[in-house]
mmJSON file of the N, C-alpha and C atoms, coordinates in Angstrom:
{"data_MODEL":{"atom_site":{
"group_PDB":["ATOM","ATOM","ATOM","ATOM","ATOM","ATOM","ATOM","ATOM","ATOM","ATOM","ATOM","ATOM","ATOM","ATOM","ATOM","ATOM","ATOM","ATOM","ATOM","ATOM","ATOM","ATOM","ATOM","ATOM","ATOM","ATOM","ATOM","ATOM","ATOM","ATOM","ATOM","ATOM","ATOM","ATOM","ATOM","ATOM","ATOM","ATOM","ATOM","ATOM","ATOM","ATOM","ATOM","ATOM","ATOM","ATOM","ATOM","ATOM","ATOM","ATOM","ATOM","ATOM","ATOM","ATOM","ATOM","ATOM","ATOM","ATOM","ATOM","ATOM","ATOM","ATOM","ATOM","ATOM","ATOM","ATOM","ATOM","ATOM","ATOM","ATOM","ATOM","ATOM","ATOM","ATOM","ATOM","ATOM","ATOM","ATOM","ATOM","ATOM","ATOM","ATOM","ATOM","ATOM","ATOM","ATOM","ATOM","ATOM","ATOM","ATOM","ATOM","ATOM","ATOM","ATOM","ATOM","ATOM","ATOM","ATOM","ATOM","ATOM","ATOM","ATOM","ATOM","ATOM","ATOM","ATOM","ATOM","ATOM","ATOM","ATOM","ATOM","ATOM","ATOM","ATOM","ATOM","ATOM","ATOM","ATOM","ATOM","ATOM","ATOM","ATOM","ATOM","ATOM","ATOM","ATOM","ATOM","ATOM","ATOM","ATOM","ATOM","ATOM","ATOM","ATOM","ATOM","ATOM","ATOM","ATOM","ATOM","ATOM","ATOM","ATOM","ATOM","ATOM","ATOM","ATOM","ATOM","ATOM","ATOM","ATOM","ATOM","ATOM","ATOM","ATOM","ATOM","ATOM","ATOM","ATOM","ATOM","ATOM","ATOM","ATOM","ATOM","ATOM","ATOM","ATOM","ATOM","ATOM","ATOM","ATOM","ATOM","ATOM","ATOM","ATOM","ATOM","ATOM","ATOM","ATOM","ATOM","ATOM","ATOM","ATOM","ATOM","ATOM","ATOM","ATOM","ATOM","ATOM","ATOM","ATOM","ATOM","ATOM","ATOM","ATOM","ATOM","ATOM","ATOM","ATOM","ATOM","ATOM","ATOM","ATOM","ATOM","ATOM","ATOM","ATOM","ATOM"],
"id":[1,2,3,4,5,6,7,8,9,10,11,12,13,14,15,16,17,18,19,20,21,22,23,24,25,26,27,28,29,30,31,32,33,34,35,36,37,38,39,40,41,42,43,44,45,46,47,48,49,50,51,52,53,54,55,56,57,58,59,60,61,62,63,64,65,66,67,68,69,70,71,72,73,74,75,76,77,78,79,80,81,82,83,84,85,86,87,88,89,90,91,92,93,94,95,96,97,98,99,100,101,102,103,104,105,106,107,108,109,110,111,112,113,114,115,116,117,118,119,120,121,122,123,124,125,126,127,128,129,130,131,132,133,134,135,136,137,138,139,140,141,142,143,144,145,146,147,148,149,150,151,152,153,154,155,156,157,158,159,160,161,162,163,164,165,166,167,168,169,170,171,172,173,174,175,176,177,178,179,180,181,182,183,184,185,186,187,188,189,190,191,192,193,194,195,196,197,198,199,200,201,202,203,204,205,206,207],
"type_symbol":["N","C","C","N","C","C","N","C","C","N","C","C","N","C","C","N","C","C","N","C","C","N","C","C","N","C","C","N","C","C","N","C","C","N","C","C","N","C","C","N","C","C","N","C","C","N","C","C","N","C","C","N","C","C","N","C","C","N","C","C","N","C","C","N","C","C","N","C","C","N","C","C","N","C","C","N","C","C","N","C","C","N","C","C","N","C","C","N","C","C","N","C","C","N","C","C","N","C","C","N","C","C","N","C","C","N","C","C","N","C","C","N","C","C","N","C","C","N","C","C","N","C","C","N","C","C","N","C","C","N","C","C","N","C","C","N","C","C","N","C","C","N","C","C","N","C","C","N","C","C","N","C","C","N","C","C","N","C","C","N","C","C","N","C","C","N","C","C","N","C","C","N","C","C","N","C","C","N","C","C","N","C","C","N","C","C","N","C","C","N","C","C","N","C","C","N","C","C","N","C","C","N","C","C","N","C","C"],
"label_atom_id":["N","CA","C","N","CA","C","N","CA","C","N","CA","C","N","CA","C","N","CA","C","N","CA","C","N","CA","C","N","CA","C","N","CA","C","N","CA","C","N","CA","C","N","CA","C","N","CA","C","N","CA","C","N","CA","C","N","CA","C","N","CA","C","N","CA","C","N","CA","C","N","CA","C","N","CA","C","N","CA","C","N","CA","C","N","CA","C","N","CA","C","N","CA","C","N","CA","C","N","CA","C","N","CA","C","N","CA","C","N","CA","C","N","CA","C","N","CA","C","N","CA","C","N","CA","C","N","CA","C","N","CA","C","N","CA","C","N","CA","C","N","CA","C","N","CA","C","N","CA","C","N","CA","C","N","CA","C","N","CA","C","N","CA","C","N","CA","C","N","CA","C","N","CA","C","N","CA","C","N","CA","C","N","CA","C","N","CA","C","N","CA","C","N","CA","C","N","CA","C","N","CA","C","N","CA","C","N","CA","C","N","CA","C","N","CA","C","N","CA","C","N","CA","C","N","CA","C","N","CA","C","N","CA","C","N","CA","C","N","CA","C"],
"label_alt_id":[null,null,null,null,null,null,null,null,null,null,null,null,null,null,null,null,null,null,null,null,null,null,null,null,null,null,null,null,null,null,null,null,null,null,null,null,null,null,null,null,null,null,null,null,null,null,null,null,null,null,null,null,null,null,null,null,null,null,null,null,null,null,null,null,null,null,null,null,null,null,null,null,null,null,null,null,null,null,null,null,null,null,null,null,null,null,null,null,null,null,null,null,null,null,null,null,null,null,null,null,null,null,null,null,null,null,null,null,null,null,null,null,null,null,null,null,null,null,null,null,null,null,null,null,null,null,null,null,null,null,null,null,null,null,null,null,null,null,null,null,null,null,null,null,null,null,null,null,null,null,null,null,null,null,null,null,null,null,null,null,null,null,null,null,null,null,null,null,null,null,null,null,null,null,null,null,null,null,null,null,null,null,null,null,null,null,null,null,null,null,null,null,null,null,null,null,null,null,null,null,null,null,null,null,null,null,null],
"label_comp_id":["MET","MET","MET","ASP","ASP","ASP","VAL","VAL","VAL","TYR","TYR","TYR","LEU","LEU","LEU","ASP","ASP","ASP","ASN","ASN","ASN","ILE","ILE","ILE","SER","SER","SER","ALA","ALA","ALA","TYR","TYR","TYR","SER","SER","SER","VAL","VAL","VAL","ALA","ALA","ALA","PRO","PRO","PRO","GLY","GLY","GLY","ASP","ASP","ASP","PHE","PHE","PHE","ASN","ASN","ASN","ARG","ARG","ARG","ASP","ASP","ASP","LYS","LYS","LYS","THR","THR","THR","VAL","VAL","VAL","ASN","ASN","ASN","PHE","PHE","PHE","ASN","ASN","ASN","ASP","ASP","ASP","LEU","LEU","LEU","SER","SER","SER","VAL","VAL","VAL","PHE","PHE","PHE","ALA","ALA","ALA","SER","SER","SER","GLN","GLN","GLN","TRP","TRP","TRP","LEU","LEU","LEU","LYS","LYS","LYS","GLN","GLN","GLN","GLY","GLY","GLY","THR","THR","THR","GLY","GLY","GLY","SER","SER","SER","THR","THR","THR","ALA","ALA","ALA","ASP","ASP","ASP","LEU","LEU","LEU","ASN","ASN","ASN","THR","THR","THR","ASP","ASP","ASP","GLY","GLY","GLY","LYS","LYS","LYS","VAL","VAL","VAL","ASP","ASP","ASP","PHE","PHE","PHE","GLN","GLN","GLN","ASP","ASP","ASP","PHE","PHE","PHE","GLN","GLN","GLN","LYS","LYS","LYS","VAL","VAL","VAL","GLY","GLY","GLY","GLU","GLU","GLU","ASN","ASN","ASN","TRP","TRP","TRP","SER","SER","SER","ASN","ASN","ASN","ARG","ARG","ARG","HIS","HIS","HIS"],
"label_asym_id":["A","A","A","A","A","A","A","A","A","A","A","A","A","A","A","A","A","A","A","A","A","A","A","A","A","A","A","A","A","A","A","A","A","A","A","A","A","A","A","A","A","A","A","A","A","A","A","A","A","A","A","A","A","A","A","A","A","A","A","A","A","A","A","A","A","A","A","A","A","A","A","A","A","A","A","A","A","A","A","A","A","A","A","A","A","A","A","A","A","A","A","A","A","A","A","A","A","A","A","A","A","A","A","A","A","A","A","A","A","A","A","A","A","A","A","A","A","A","A","A","A","A","A","A","A","A","A","A","A","A","A","A","A","A","A","A","A","A","A","A","A","A","A","A","A","A","A","A","A","A","A","A","A","A","A","A","A","A","A","A","A","A","A","A","A","A","A","A","A","A","A","A","A","A","A","A","A","A","A","A","A","A","A","A","A","A","A","A","A","A","A","A","A","A","A","A","A","A","A","A","A","A","A","A","A","A","A"],
"label_entity_id":["1","1","1","1","1","1","1","1","1","1","1","1","1","1","1","1","1","1","1","1","1","1","1","1","1","1","1","1","1","1","1","1","1","1","1","1","1","1","1","1","1","1","1","1","1","1","1","1","1","1","1","1","1","1","1","1","1","1","1","1","1","1","1","1","1","1","1","1","1","1","1","1","1","1","1","1","1","1","1","1","1","1","1","1","1","1","1","1","1","1","1","1","1","1","1","1","1","1","1","1","1","1","1","1","1","1","1","1","1","1","1","1","1","1","1","1","1","1","1","1","1","1","1","1","1","1","1","1","1","1","1","1","1","1","1","1","1","1","1","1","1","1","1","1","1","1","1","1","1","1","1","1","1","1","1","1","1","1","1","1","1","1","1","1","1","1","1","1","1","1","1","1","1","1","1","1","1","1","1","1","1","1","1","1","1","1","1","1","1","1","1","1","1","1","1","1","1","1","1","1","1","1","1","1","1","1","1"],
"label_seq_id":[1,1,1,2,2,2,3,3,3,4,4,4,5,5,5,6,6,6,7,7,7,8,8,8,9,9,9,10,10,10,11,11,11,12,12,12,13,13,13,14,14,14,15,15,15,16,16,16,17,17,17,18,18,18,19,19,19,20,20,20,21,21,21,22,22,22,23,23,23,24,24,24,25,25,25,26,26,26,27,27,27,28,28,28,29,29,29,30,30,30,31,31,31,32,32,32,33,33,33,34,34,34,35,35,35,36,36,36,37,37,37,38,38,38,39,39,39,40,40,40,41,41,41,42,42,42,43,43,43,44,44,44,45,45,45,46,46,46,47,47,47,48,48,48,49,49,49,50,50,50,51,51,51,52,52,52,53,53,53,54,54,54,55,55,55,56,56,56,57,57,57,58,58,58,59,59,59,60,60,60,61,61,61,62,62,62,63,63,63,64,64,64,65,65,65,66,66,66,67,67,67,68,68,68,69,69,69],
"pdbx_PDB_ins_code":[null,null,null,null,null,null,null,null,null,null,null,null,null,null,null,null,null,null,null,null,null,null,null,null,null,null,null,null,null,null,null,null,null,null,null,null,null,null,null,null,null,null,null,null,null,null,null,null,null,null,null,null,null,null,null,null,null,null,null,null,null,null,null,null,null,null,null,null,null,null,null,null,null,null,null,null,null,null,null,null,null,null,null,null,null,null,null,null,null,null,null,null,null,null,null,null,null,null,null,null,null,null,null,null,null,null,null,null,null,null,null,null,null,null,null,null,null,null,null,null,null,null,null,null,null,null,null,null,null,null,null,null,null,null,null,null,null,null,null,null,null,null,null,null,null,null,null,null,null,null,null,null,null,null,null,null,null,null,null,null,null,null,null,null,null,null,null,null,null,null,null,null,null,null,null,null,null,null,null,null,null,null,null,null,null,null,null,null,null,null,null,null,null,null,null,null,null,null,null,null,null,null,null,null,null,null,null],
"Cartn_x":[34.456,33.689,32.5,32.276,31.215,30.116,28.891,27.739,26.808,26.432,25.611,24.366,23.166,21.994,21.36,20.812,20.247,19.043,18.054,16.828,16.252,15.893,15.29,13.878,12.95,11.698,11.211,10.356,9.706,8.246,7.556,6.086,5.584,4.444,3.736,3.028,3.286,2.64,1.309,0.144,-1.25,-1.316,-2.068,-2.331,-2.942,-2.381,-2.952,-2.06,-1.175,-0.3,0.864,0.668,1.759,2.878,2.746,3.84,4.491,4.004,4.519,4.598,3.629,3.708,2.812,2.43,1.697,0.178,-0.243,-1.832,-2.23,-3.395,-3.929,-4.876,-4.552,-5.309,-5.349,-5.595,-5.752,-4.586,-3.329,-2.087,-1.99,-2.317,-2.391,-3.493,-4.691,-5.673,-5.218,-4.427,-3.882,-2.991,-2.217,-1.353,-2.351,-3.248,-4.173,-4.75,-5.336,-6.162,-5.357,-3.952,-3.178,-2.911,-3.238,-3.056,-4.371,-5.559,-6.725,-6.955,-7.49,-7.788,-6.549,-5.337,-4.103,-4.144,-3.48,-3.355,-1.958,-1.543,-0.274,0.47,1.675,2.378,3.122,3.404,4.294,3.644,2.326,1.595,1.492,1.844,1.848,0.436,-0.533,-1.866,-2.632,-1.986,-2.734,-2.567,-3.253,-3.153,-3.542,-4.424,-4.663,-3.882,-3.004,-2.038,-2.836,-3.915,-4.516,-4.317,-3.313,-2.824,-3.746,-4.633,-5.436,-5.815,-5.91,-6.237,-7.667,-8.54,-9.981,-10.653,-11.943,-12.676,-12.249,-11.731,-11.376,-10.061,-9.266,-8.131,-8.575,-9.466,-10.076,-10.684,-11.286,-11.84,-10.735,-9.602,-8.525,-8.041,-8.082,-7.653,-8.73,-10.031,-11.054,-10.977,-10.652,-10.634,-9.526,-8.474,-7.478,-7.384,-8.607,-8.579,-8.478,-7.648,-7.53,-7.256,-7.965,-7.732,-6.946,-6.04,-5.398,-4.03,-3.265,-2.134,-1.031],
"Cartn_y":[8.625,8.589,9.637,10.568,11.419,11.155,11.145,11.004,12.23,12.677,13.757,13.425,13.862,13.561,14.91,14.998,16.272,16.089,16.84,16.754,15.328,14.775,13.508,13.669,12.904,12.807,11.471,11.21,9.863,10.084,8.984,9.034,7.591,7.533,6.184,5.919,4.81,4.431,3.837,4.376,3.768,2.474,1.557,0.425,0.695,0.063,0.339,1.328,2.051,3.082,2.263,1.379,0.515,1.218,2.442,3.099,4.173,4.153,5.016,6.467,7.078,8.445,9.233,8.656,9.314,9.521,8.804,8.886,7.588,7.161,5.879,6.346,6.063,6.47,5.498,5.865,5.067,4.348,4.888,4.206,2.891,3.144,1.99,0.956,1.538,0.518,-0.242,0.146,-0.67,-1.718,-1.479,-2.477,-3.502,-3.078,-3.931,-4.922,-4.303,-5.0,-6.086,-5.833,-6.783,-7.99,-7.966,-9.089,-9.661,-9.058,-9.558,-10.998,-11.702,-13.08,-13.98,-13.463,-14.225,-14.744,-16.027,-16.666,-17.011,-17.07,-17.534,-16.398,-16.578,-15.575,-14.657,-13.439,-12.522,-11.548,-11.529,-10.575,-9.285,-8.151,-6.786,-6.337,-6.796,-6.466,-7.199,-8.242,-9.024,-8.254,-7.218,-6.261,-6.954,-7.895,-8.535,-9.8,-10.176,-11.242,-12.603,-12.876,-14.008,-14.944,-14.729,-15.513,-15.421,-14.365,-14.206,-12.746,-12.22,-10.912,-10.841,-10.331,-10.288,-9.067,-9.123,-7.91,-7.364,-8.275,-7.802,-6.774,-7.313,-6.222,-5.079,-5.205,-4.068,-3.106,-3.569,-2.632,-1.822,-2.267,-1.497,-0.449,-0.802,0.162,1.335,1.02,1.952,2.872,2.341,3.086,4.161,3.981,4.843,5.681,5.533,6.163,7.704,8.38,9.757,10.26,11.203,11.643,12.903,13.206,14.419,14.058,15.019,14.831,15.797],
"Cartn_z":[14.182,12.938,13.205,12.376,12.533,11.487,11.916,11.059,11.021,9.876,9.723,8.972,9.39,8.673,8.348,7.05,6.714,5.855,5.966,5.176,5.141,6.35,6.473,6.914,6.454,6.898,7.011,8.085,8.278,8.254,7.497,7.665,7.553,8.007,8.016,6.677,6.123,4.87,5.008,4.553,4.737,4.027,4.678,3.83,2.408,1.539,0.109,-0.721,-0.01,-0.748,-1.228,-2.338,-2.722,-3.408,-3.895,-4.601,-3.521,-2.3,-1.222,-1.516,-2.281,-2.74,-1.636,-0.507,0.561,0.237,-0.786,-1.12,-1.848,-1.343,-1.991,-3.058,-4.333,-5.421,-6.572,-7.918,-8.976,-9.301,-9.07,-9.295,-8.433,-7.122,-6.112,-6.51,-6.944,-7.426,-8.514,-9.372,-10.533,-9.943,-9.058,-8.375,-7.724,-7.016,-6.343,-7.324,-8.397,-9.487,-10.047,-10.255,-10.929,-10.019,-8.717,-7.955,-7.386,-7.887,-7.454,-7.593,-6.429,-6.347,-6.275,-6.327,-6.102,-4.619,-4.523,-3.432,-3.054,-1.792,-1.402,-0.646,-0.276,0.454,-0.359,0.227,-0.476,-1.336,-1.52,-2.256,-1.632,-2.279,-1.632,-1.394,-2.172,-2.107,-1.032,-0.443,0.727,1.972,2.167,3.26,4.67,4.689,6.049,6.264,5.288,5.39,5.652,4.934,5.083,3.961,3.059,1.994,0.687,0.548,-0.549,-0.639,-1.89,-2.164,-2.571,-1.799,-1.915,-1.35,-1.134,-0.763,0.605,1.474,2.724,2.582,1.648,1.347,0.571,-0.293,-0.993,-0.077,1.101,2.03,2.662,2.813,3.591,2.491,1.213,0.257,0.208,0.287,0.293,1.64,2.63,3.916,3.849,3.052,2.996,1.653,0.908,-0.232,-0.191,-1.148,-1.143,-2.501,-3.034,-4.499,-4.558,-3.444,-3.529,-4.078,-4.671,-5.371,-4.741],
"occupancy":[1.0,1.0,1.0,1.0,1.0,1.0,1.0,1.0,1.0,1.0,1.0,1.0,1.0,1.0,1.0,1.0,1.0,1.0,1.0,1.0,1.0,1.0,1.0,1.0,1.0,1.0,1.0,1.0,1.0,1.0,1.0,1.0,1.0,1.0,1.0,1.0,1.0,1.0,1.0,1.0,1.0,1.0,1.0,1.0,1.0,1.0,1.0,1.0,1.0,1.0,1.0,1.0,1.0,1.0,1.0,1.0,1.0,1.0,1.0,1.0,1.0,1.0,1.0,1.0,1.0,1.0,1.0,1.0,1.0,1.0,1.0,1.0,1.0,1.0,1.0,1.0,1.0,1.0,1.0,1.0,1.0,1.0,1.0,1.0,1.0,1.0,1.0,1.0,1.0,1.0,1.0,1.0,1.0,1.0,1.0,1.0,1.0,1.0,1.0,1.0,1.0,1.0,1.0,1.0,1.0,1.0,1.0,1.0,1.0,1.0,1.0,1.0,1.0,1.0,1.0,1.0,1.0,1.0,1.0,1.0,1.0,1.0,1.0,1.0,1.0,1.0,1.0,1.0,1.0,1.0,1.0,1.0,1.0,1.0,1.0,1.0,1.0,1.0,1.0,1.0,1.0,1.0,1.0,1.0,1.0,1.0,1.0,1.0,1.0,1.0,1.0,1.0,1.0,1.0,1.0,1.0,1.0,1.0,1.0,1.0,1.0,1.0,1.0,1.0,1.0,1.0,1.0,1.0,1.0,1.0,1.0,1.0,1.0,1.0,1.0,1.0,1.0,1.0,1.0,1.0,1.0,1.0,1.0,1.0,1.0,1.0,1.0,1.0,1.0,1.0,1.0,1.0,1.0,1.0,1.0,1.0,1.0,1.0,1.0,1.0,1.0,1.0,1.0,1.0,1.0,1.0,1.0],
"B_iso_or_equiv":[0.0,0.0,0.0,0.0,0.0,0.0,0.0,0.0,0.0,0.0,0.0,0.0,0.0,0.0,0.0,0.0,0.0,0.0,0.0,0.0,0.0,0.0,0.0,0.0,0.0,0.0,0.0,0.0,0.0,0.0,0.0,0.0,0.0,0.0,0.0,0.0,0.0,0.0,0.0,0.0,0.0,0.0,0.0,0.0,0.0,0.0,0.0,0.0,0.0,0.0,0.0,0.0,0.0,0.0,0.0,0.0,0.0,0.0,0.0,0.0,0.0,0.0,0.0,0.0,0.0,0.0,0.0,0.0,0.0,0.0,0.0,0.0,0.0,0.0,0.0,0.0,0.0,0.0,0.0,0.0,0.0,0.0,0.0,0.0,0.0,0.0,0.0,0.0,0.0,0.0,0.0,0.0,0.0,0.0,0.0,0.0,0.0,0.0,0.0,0.0,0.0,0.0,0.0,0.0,0.0,0.0,0.0,0.0,0.0,0.0,0.0,0.0,0.0,0.0,0.0,0.0,0.0,0.0,0.0,0.0,0.0,0.0,0.0,0.0,0.0,0.0,0.0,0.0,0.0,0.0,0.0,0.0,0.0,0.0,0.0,0.0,0.0,0.0,0.0,0.0,0.0,0.0,0.0,0.0,0.0,0.0,0.0,0.0,0.0,0.0,0.0,0.0,0.0,0.0,0.0,0.0,0.0,0.0,0.0,0.0,0.0,0.0,0.0,0.0,0.0,0.0,0.0,0.0,0.0,0.0,0.0,0.0,0.0,0.0,0.0,0.0,0.0,0.0,0.0,0.0,0.0,0.0,0.0,0.0,0.0,0.0,0.0,0.0,0.0,0.0,0.0,0.0,0.0,0.0,0.0,0.0,0.0,0.0,0.0,0.0,0.0,0.0,0.0,0.0,0.0,0.0,0.0],
"pdbx_formal_charge":[null,null,null,null,null,null,null,null,null,null,null,null,null,null,null,null,null,null,null,null,null,null,null,null,null,null,null,null,null,null,null,null,null,null,null,null,null,null,null,null,null,null,null,null,null,null,null,null,null,null,null,null,null,null,null,null,null,null,null,null,null,null,null,null,null,null,null,null,null,null,null,null,null,null,null,null,null,null,null,null,null,null,null,null,null,null,null,null,null,null,null,null,null,null,null,null,null,null,null,null,null,null,null,null,null,null,null,null,null,null,null,null,null,null,null,null,null,null,null,null,null,null,null,null,null,null,null,null,null,null,null,null,null,null,null,null,null,null,null,null,null,null,null,null,null,null,null,null,null,null,null,null,null,null,null,null,null,null,null,null,null,null,null,null,null,null,null,null,null,null,null,null,null,null,null,null,null,null,null,null,null,null,null,null,null,null,null,null,null,null,null,null,null,null,null,null,null,null,null,null,null,null,null,null,null,null,null],
"auth_seq_id":[1,1,1,2,2,2,3,3,3,4,4,4,5,5,5,6,6,6,7,7,7,8,8,8,9,9,9,10,10,10,11,11,11,12,12,12,13,13,13,14,14,14,15,15,15,16,16,16,17,17,17,18,18,18,19,19,19,20,20,20,21,21,21,22,22,22,23,23,23,24,24,24,25,25,25,26,26,26,27,27,27,28,28,28,29,29,29,30,30,30,31,31,31,32,32,32,33,33,33,34,34,34,35,35,35,36,36,36,37,37,37,38,38,38,39,39,39,40,40,40,41,41,41,42,42,42,43,43,43,44,44,44,45,45,45,46,46,46,47,47,47,48,48,48,49,49,49,50,50,50,51,51,51,52,52,52,53,53,53,54,54,54,55,55,55,56,56,56,57,57,57,58,58,58,59,59,59,60,60,60,61,61,61,62,62,62,63,63,63,64,64,64,65,65,65,66,66,66,67,67,67,68,68,68,69,69,69],
"auth_comp_id":["MET","MET","MET","ASP","ASP","ASP","VAL","VAL","VAL","TYR","TYR","TYR","LEU","LEU","LEU","ASP","ASP","ASP","ASN","ASN","ASN","ILE","ILE","ILE","SER","SER","SER","ALA","ALA","ALA","TYR","TYR","TYR","SER","SER","SER","VAL","VAL","VAL","ALA","ALA","ALA","PRO","PRO","PRO","GLY","GLY","GLY","ASP","ASP","ASP","PHE","PHE","PHE","ASN","ASN","ASN","ARG","ARG","ARG","ASP","ASP","ASP","LYS","LYS","LYS","THR","THR","THR","VAL","VAL","VAL","ASN","ASN","ASN","PHE","PHE","PHE","ASN","ASN","ASN","ASP","ASP","ASP","LEU","LEU","LEU","SER","SER","SER","VAL","VAL","VAL","PHE","PHE","PHE","ALA","ALA","ALA","SER","SER","SER","GLN","GLN","GLN","TRP","TRP","TRP","LEU","LEU","LEU","LYS","LYS","LYS","GLN","GLN","GLN","GLY","GLY","GLY","THR","THR","THR","GLY","GLY","GLY","SER","SER","SER","THR","THR","THR","ALA","ALA","ALA","ASP","ASP","ASP","LEU","LEU","LEU","ASN","ASN","ASN","THR","THR","THR","ASP","ASP","ASP","GLY","GLY","GLY","LYS","LYS","LYS","VAL","VAL","VAL","ASP","ASP","ASP","PHE","PHE","PHE","GLN","GLN","GLN","ASP","ASP","ASP","PHE","PHE","PHE","GLN","GLN","GLN","LYS","LYS","LYS","VAL","VAL","VAL","GLY","GLY","GLY","GLU","GLU","GLU","ASN","ASN","ASN","TRP","TRP","TRP","SER","SER","SER","ASN","ASN","ASN","ARG","ARG","ARG","HIS","HIS","HIS"],
"auth_asym_id":["A","A","A","A","A","A","A","A","A","A","A","A","A","A","A","A","A","A","A","A","A","A","A","A","A","A","A","A","A","A","A","A","A","A","A","A","A","A","A","A","A","A","A","A","A","A","A","A","A","A","A","A","A","A","A","A","A","A","A","A","A","A","A","A","A","A","A","A","A","A","A","A","A","A","A","A","A","A","A","A","A","A","A","A","A","A","A","A","A","A","A","A","A","A","A","A","A","A","A","A","A","A","A","A","A","A","A","A","A","A","A","A","A","A","A","A","A","A","A","A","A","A","A","A","A","A","A","A","A","A","A","A","A","A","A","A","A","A","A","A","A","A","A","A","A","A","A","A","A","A","A","A","A","A","A","A","A","A","A","A","A","A","A","A","A","A","A","A","A","A","A","A","A","A","A","A","A","A","A","A","A","A","A","A","A","A","A","A","A","A","A","A","A","A","A","A","A","A","A","A","A","A","A","A","A","A","A"],
"auth_atom_id":["N","CA","C","N","CA","C","N","CA","C","N","CA","C","N","CA","C","N","CA","C","N","CA","C","N","CA","C","N","CA","C","N","CA","C","N","CA","C","N","CA","C","N","CA","C","N","CA","C","N","CA","C","N","CA","C","N","CA","C","N","CA","C","N","CA","C","N","CA","C","N","CA","C","N","CA","C","N","CA","C","N","CA","C","N","CA","C","N","CA","C","N","CA","C","N","CA","C","N","CA","C","N","CA","C","N","CA","C","N","CA","C","N","CA","C","N","CA","C","N","CA","C","N","CA","C","N","CA","C","N","CA","C","N","CA","C","N","CA","C","N","CA","C","N","CA","C","N","CA","C","N","CA","C","N","CA","C","N","CA","C","N","CA","C","N","CA","C","N","CA","C","N","CA","C","N","CA","C","N","CA","C","N","CA","C","N","CA","C","N","CA","C","N","CA","C","N","CA","C","N","CA","C","N","CA","C","N","CA","C","N","CA","C","N","CA","C","N","CA","C","N","CA","C","N","CA","C","N","CA","C","N","CA","C","N","CA","C","N","CA","C"],
"pdbx_PDB_model_num":[1,1,1,1,1,1,1,1,1,1,1,1,1,1,1,1,1,1,1,1,1,1,1,1,1,1,1,1,1,1,1,1,1,1,1,1,1,1,1,1,1,1,1,1,1,1,1,1,1,1,1,1,1,1,1,1,1,1,1,1,1,1,1,1,1,1,1,1,1,1,1,1,1,1,1,1,1,1,1,1,1,1,1,1,1,1,1,1,1,1,1,1,1,1,1,1,1,1,1,1,1,1,1,1,1,1,1,1,1,1,1,1,1,1,1,1,1,1,1,1,1,1,1,1,1,1,1,1,1,1,1,1,1,1,1,1,1,1,1,1,1,1,1,1,1,1,1,1,1,1,1,1,1,1,1,1,1,1,1,1,1,1,1,1,1,1,1,1,1,1,1,1,1,1,1,1,1,1,1,1,1,1,1,1,1,1,1,1,1,1,1,1,1,1,1,1,1,1,1,1,1,1,1,1,1,1,1]
}}}
């Protein structure tokens, strides 16, 4: 069996880049805001995995903020 790979790229997704477009911007902020103050497991905006979406998670979004397109 032969396997061929072509045109592959790998990149690290910054915390807060919810749509994985390689930049944290207003689109990601919209996702974050829709989950604001939610509690429980499984929330994509719970960036520090403490079971709640709060200012600690917002800080991580801010640390990775980029307005480039």
